C-alpha positions, -999 to +999 in steps of 0.1 A: +223+564+472+204+542+496+225+533+527+226+498+543+207+510+574+178+524+553+177+492+532+175+471+563+148+492+578+127+490+547+133+453+543+123+445+579+092+467+575+082+447+544+088+414+561+067+424+592+038+434+569+036+397+557+050+377+586+032+344+578+042+345+541+078+353+549+079+325+575+065+300+550+090+312+524+119+303+546+109+267+550+127+254+520+159+272+531+155+259+567+151+223+555+179+225+530+205+242+553+195+218+582+201+188+560+234+201+548+246+209+583+233+177+598+249+155+571+283+172+572+283+171+610+274+135+611+300+126+585+327+144+606+314+127+638+315+092+623+350+099+609+362+109+644+344+079+659+360+054+636+394+070+640+392+067+678+378+032+677+405+019+654+431+036+675+417+020+706+417-015+690+455-014+683+477+014+671+505+016+645+498-018+631+508-032+597+494-063+582+511-084+554+494-115+540+495-138+511+471-164+497+499-183+480+521-210+495+559-208+500+561-170+496+573-162+531+596-181+554+621-175+582+643-152+560+613-128+554+605-129+591+641-118+599+639-091+572+608-076+587+621-080+623+652-060+614+635-033+594+642+001+610+611+014+629+596-020+636+588-024+673+575-060+672+564-085+647+546-119+648+543-143+618+508-155+615+492-185+597+454-187+600+425-205+585+390-216+593+388-246+615+363-269+633+362-267+671+348-295+691+339-292+728+323-323+743+297-333+716+292-298+700+310-286+669+315-250+658+336-232+632+361-204+640+392-188+627+424-203+641+456-182+641+490-196+646+512-169+661+543-162+683+543-147+718+549-112+703+514-111+689+502-102+724+519-068+720+514-064+683+477-073+684+471-052+715+459-083+733+445-080+768+438-112+788+406-116+808+416-149+822+448-169+821+478-161+800+487-157+763+508-184+745+546-184+748+571-195+721+577-227+742+541-237+744+528-267+724+492-279+726+476-249+743+451-224+729+440-189+738+404-181+728+385-149+721+355-139+742+330-149+715+345-184+713+344-187+751+309-174+758+289-174+725+300-203+704+289-232+726+259-238+748+282-239+778+309-213+785+344-224+780+370-216+807+407-219+814+419-256+816+390-269+795+400-290+765+389-285+729+396-304+697+407-284+667+405-298+631+419-280+601+424-290+565+461-295+556+478-288+523+478-325+514+440-325+514+435-343+547+423-331+581+446-326+610+431-328+645+447-321+679+435-316+714+443-283+731+441-271+766+427-236+770+454-214+785+436-181+784+406-160+773+412-127+756+394-097+769+370-079+746+386-048+729+378-014+744+365-003+710+330-012+699+342-011+662+373-032+655+388-040+622+384-077+614+422-080+610+428-071+646+396-083+663+405-113+686+369-119+698+360-147+674+395-163+670+415-191+686+453-186+690+477-215+690+515-216+687+527-210+652+549-242+651+519-263+660+498-246+633+524-253+607+526-290+617+488-293+614+488-276+580+517-297+568+536-266+558+567-248+571+561-214+553+544-183+568+511-169+556+518-133+567+530-109+594+514-087+619+537-058+626+538-029+651+557+003+642+575+024+668+550+053+664+521+065+643+542+093+629+565+069+611+539+043+602+537+050+565+575+051+562+579+018+580+551+003+558+570+014+527+603+000+539+588-033+549+570-035+515+602-027+496+624-052+516+598-080+513+593-074+475+631-077+469+633-108+491+606-127+472+621-118+438+600-089+426+621-070+399+633-035+409+611-019+381+580-034+397+586-025+433+559+001+432+535-021+412+511-038+437+499-063+411+534-077+406+537-087+443+525-121+456+512-105+488+492-076+501+502-050+527+482-023+545+483-004+577+461+013+602+461+045+582+449+027+551+419+014+569+411+049+582+415+063+547+391+038+532+365+046+559+370+083+554+366+079+517+334+060+521+321+085+547+330+114+524+312+098+494+281+091+515+281+126+529+285+141+494+255+121+482+234+132+511+245+168+508+237+167+470+201+155+479+198+183+505+208+209+479+175+200+461+157+215+491+178+246+488+169+249+451+132+246+460+137+272+487+155+295+463+126+293+438+101+299+467+120+331+477+121+343+441+084+337+436+075+356+468+098+385+459+081+387+425+048+389+443+062+415+466+074+436+436+039+434+420+023+444+453+047+474+458+046+486+422+031+520+431+056+523+460+085+516+436+071+543+412+069+568+441+105+559+452+118+566+416+099+599+415+116+609+447+151+602+432+158+565+439+179+552+411+182+517+395+209+506+420+189+519+450+158+498+441+180+468+432+197+470+466+164+473+485+149+441+471+181+421+472+186+430+509+151+419+516+156+386+498+189+380+516+173+387+550+145+363+544+170+336+534+193+344+564+164+339+587+160+305+572+197+299+576+196+307+613+168+282+620+183+257+595+217+258+613+200+253+647+177+225+634+207+208+617+228+209+648+199+196+669+192+167+645+229+158+645+231+159+683+200+137+685+216+111+662+249+113+680+232+109+714+212+079+701+243+062+688+264+073+718+291+090+698+307+125+702+294+152+680+316+174+658+304+210+652+333+231+639+328+269+635+333+265+598+301+244+596+281+273+611+297+298+587+289+274+558+253+274+568+250+312+569+271+314+537+247+290+518+216+310+530+233+343+520+241+330+485+206+315+481+190+349+491+213+368+468+206+346+438+169+345+445+166+382+448+185+393+417+158+387+391+129+402+411+151+432+422+162+438+386+126+437+375+116+463+401+146+485+393+137+486+356+102+497+361+091+529+344+081+553+373+051+567+354+037+533+345+043+522+381+024+551+396-006+542+373-006+506+385-038+495+402 
């Protein structure tokens, strides 16, 4: 029986005798493995990037909102505030509004909040101070509103007019003194629900007066820790559902509730699902290259079998059996594919690193990814070599020796 060392020796000798052909044969495998490695690595890198960015923009948050009037009030606020595991909570009413500074008008989202929103929303002040629960006609503005919305930069102590539509169909307008400017978030990607850059914050009581309503549009909640975030979300959801009259049998039915609730982990899960779906599509496309590479190796191995017909006949006359010949050609096929796998892994990692460096994000290269690359190339070589090897092993030694 042929030993592995002998099979390897003969395989390398055959590959060396046709270096250029063997190198060209590996191209399909190189491209396919590189594409798989690069796509999976980039998918993992983007997943880690978004997780870090969302974490930097505000951790452990839960958002509850409703598009209907008179769903939430002070009783729901007290229920949320007293739910176990809630560190802080701020009611929030927000809508699009018209801002007027001197003669210029712009639109922006105005949010009526309490002082606790500074903690819940991970607000950091660049200038001035955040609103307090005792404030009246003061506003805190995001950096985009301060520096991008108008031709001239806004600053603390400037005055702006804010006009919003009220529930009666009219327009309420008030003049606000700018009390502070919010610092840009540390994260370059921020969920719209927590991004303060393009918003204007005013006291909740003033917002309700301007809207001509005394109910609450939603809550921004901070849990004690990330570990209990999902439990706190479930508890808040259940408590609110019961308080607004959702029947016990429909507590778990999202369609039966007049509000929506989600947390930081839900956003991450959605991003990860999208990233995984995109990665799967790209990997599936990359597998086409591997199929092409596999066919290329099979064709070359068939050519090799034809060229070595006499050699095969001689081997059989010297006592090599079916499994010996089968092993020799499968080993050669696997080695050719593994060479492609080595260069494919290196090329894929290099491509991923180049994209990561260009986008300025951290790369993710787990050991399992490298093992996957070699595993794919091994399987491709094995599958590609079976038919040519079987054809060689089945040759009649007499007919093989007569081959010209």
